[in-house]
Every structure is written in structure tokens, then in C-alpha cells.
N, C-alpha and C positions, 0 to 999 in steps of 0.2 A: 650437465649445469653443475659447478663446483660450491659450496657449504656457502661461500662469500656471496656467491650470485642468488642463492636460493633465498637467503637470510633478506638480501636487498628487495628482490620481487615479494616477497611477502610482506615486509615493513612497506613497501609501496600499495598493496593491494589493500592492506590491513588500514592503512593512512586514508586510500581512496573510499572506502567503503564509509569510515567514519567522516568524511567530508560530506558524501551524498545523505548520510543519516540527517546532519546539520543541516543541509540544503534543503529537504524535506520539511523539517521544522520551521525553517524561517519562510518557507514560501507557503505553509499550510492555510496560509488565509487573503494571500494574495489579490485573488479574483473575488473574495466575499461570499455570501450565501453559505447555506450547509447542504451536507449531503447524507443521506441515510447511513454510510459508510464511513463517515469521518472519524477519526479517532475516539476511539471509546466506546463507536457505536449508538451515542444517545439517542438517537432518532431512528433505529433500526425497527423495523416492523417486520410481526410474525402472521401468518396463517392462523398460528395455534393462538388462538385468543386469548385462551384461559392461562398462559405462559408468559413469566416476563425473564427476558435473556438481559443479562447485565455482569458486568466487568467487577468484581469485588475488590477495591482498591484496599480494604482492611485486609486481604488475605492475599496477598502477593498477585495482586491483578489474575486472580482464576475467574475463567468464564463459568458462569453458574446461571440456575435454571430454579425460578418461583414457581410455584402453583399456586394461582391466586385462591384457588378453590379449598384446598388444604394444607396450606403454607408447606408444602414439601419443597425440599430444595436438591438440586443435582447439580454436581460439577462435571463439567465437559474437558477441564484441561489441568493437569496438575504444575503447567507450566505458565509463566507471565503470558497473558495476553494483551496485544496493544490494540486490536481492533475486531471487529466481526459483523457479520449480517445475514439476514435470514431471506433466503430465497426459497419459496415454496417449500420442499420439505428439507429441504438443506440448511444447515448452520456453517456458513463460513468464516474461517477466523484464521489470524495471522498469532504465530509466538514472538516472543519479544526475546530475542537470543542473535540480535546482531546478524553476523555472516551465516549463523547457525538457525536463523529464525525459519518456521514454516508455514505453509499455507494448507491449513487442514480443511476439509471436507466433511462434516458428519451427519449421516441420515438420520433424520428424526423418526422415521417410520421404522426402518431396518435395525437401526441403534447401531450403525458400523462407520467407521472412521477410515479415511483415505487422504493419504500424503498426497498434495497436488502439486508442489513446489516448493523450492527451498530459496534462501537468502530473498524475501521479500521484505519491502520496508513499508509498501502501501498498497492497497488496493480499490477497486471500485465493482462492486459485481452487478454488471448489466445481462445482456445477451451471452456475453461473456466475461470472463474475468479480467480487468485491464488491472495490472498491477506495475510497480515499481522493483525493477530488477538490479541490484546494481546501479550501472549509468545507463540502463535501457528501459525501455517501456515495453513490456509484452501482453500478449493476449493469452488466456488459459482456459481450454475447455473445461466444463464443468468435471468430464471423466477423467481428467488428468493426463489425458494420451497425447495433447496438444499443446505445445507452447512456442507461440509464433513471435517473434521481435518484430515491433512495430515501428517506433522510434528509439536509433540509439543516441547514444551521447546528449541524454535529456533528464530533466525531472519533471515528472507529475504533479500539475497544481490541481487537477479536478477534473471530473468527468460529467457531462450534461448534455442531454438531447445527442445520444451516439456519438458525442465528439470529444476527445482527450485534449485538453489543454495545458502548456506545458512549457518550460525555458529551457532553451538549449546549453549545453556546458561544453567547457572546452578548458585541455590541461596544459597548465603553465606553470615550468619549476615543479613538476609533481603534485601541483593543487589543482583541484578544482574550480571554475570560477564561470560564473553565469555570463552568456554572450549579452555584451551593451551594443545599445544604439543611441547614440547622441549620449545624455545624460541618463539615462533609464535604461530599461531591461527588457527587450522584445518578447512579447509571449506570443506564443504558436498555437494553432488549432490543427488537429488531426480528424480528418473525418474517418471513421470506422467503417462507412459502408462504401466510399469512394478511393479511399486510401491517399487522398490529397492532402497535402500539407499546406497551411496558408498564415501569413501573418495577421495576428490580429494588433491589441494594442500596446503602446510602451509602458511600462511600470516604472515611474521615476522613484520610487521609494518603497523598498522591501522592509518590511515587520514582523516579528515574531508574533505571531498569533497567541495571545494568552487565554 
């Protein structure tokens, strides 16, 4: 592959990643409701009842922990974090670095961290971790050994009751667009137990969640 072709390919994938990021921001509130793993993890719950985990927006979006008992504070990430969740003894978080973003698992007992995946834009932590990985939705095991593609050419909206809700995308003239149905956008449901995919409701208007 010559230099010109490599540059063209790099521009294409850079643009595609940027578009996926914008699409994720646009559809973040399409189906309504909140999830414990929504952006900034406002509702994330911990079994460590004496601890409060939060993203410090005044300090570069670093992920921190404040001890309610003695007001001690601990920083878990020197990088900007866009999302986190606490699952049992694990603190799962996603850094905010575009294509270089990382999904990290921190063990609150052993105090050791492990990188689970790269290029993750959004995730939901359930029996597995379901995440947006570029233009596909993947399932990631908590040990990081298995990353399985579940739905290709899709933007994940939310996860609820073992089902993933998403919009399908297609590339036209180098741009990613949502699949339309009539005057709206078709929402799909993927059952993580059966692997079956079904059409759900049609969303007539997509608005940016504020």
C-alpha cells in the first residue's frame, strides 16, 4: 500500500470514528430512562457502602474515590474518564481518548488494574460487558480474555433486561448514516441470551440529550 493510499485509509477511519462518536452522543437519550452506567455514572452503585466514586469534572475528569468516614480521596486514573460502573469488587471505567480510549478493570481488593479492551466509546456492565467498539457492539468478559462481536454496523442505545437496543448504520459516500424506515429511524433489539434480533419501535425524531 503506497503512502497516498495509507493516508486516504487513515482519514477514512478517523472520520468514521468521529462520526460514530457523534452518533453515540445524538442517540444517548432516544429510548429514555436512565442506566447505572450512563455517561458519568451518576447512578452507579457500589457494594463498598463507605465509598463514593465520582468523576471530578474540575480536575480533568479524573476518576476518584472519597471515603465518607475520614474524607480521604484516591485517584484511580490520571487520564480523563467518560464513564464508570462498580460491579462487585470491580471498578470498570472507560478513558476518553478517541480511538486510543481504553476499557479498564480495577480490582478494589487486590488494587490491581487490567486493560480489557481498546477503542471503546460506551459500555454497559452486566453478566458481561456490552460495549460500543467503533461501528460494532461487542461482549467483553470480565477477565478480558474474550471479546465477541454481537452486532456489526450498529450504534448501541441502551441495555435493559438482557437486551441490547441499537440503531443500524450504513456507509454512504464515506459517511455513516442511520437506517431509516419511512420518516423515522428503526430501533432494533438484540437478545443476549438467544442471539436473536428483532425490530422494535420507529423513532421519528432524534434529539441530543442535554
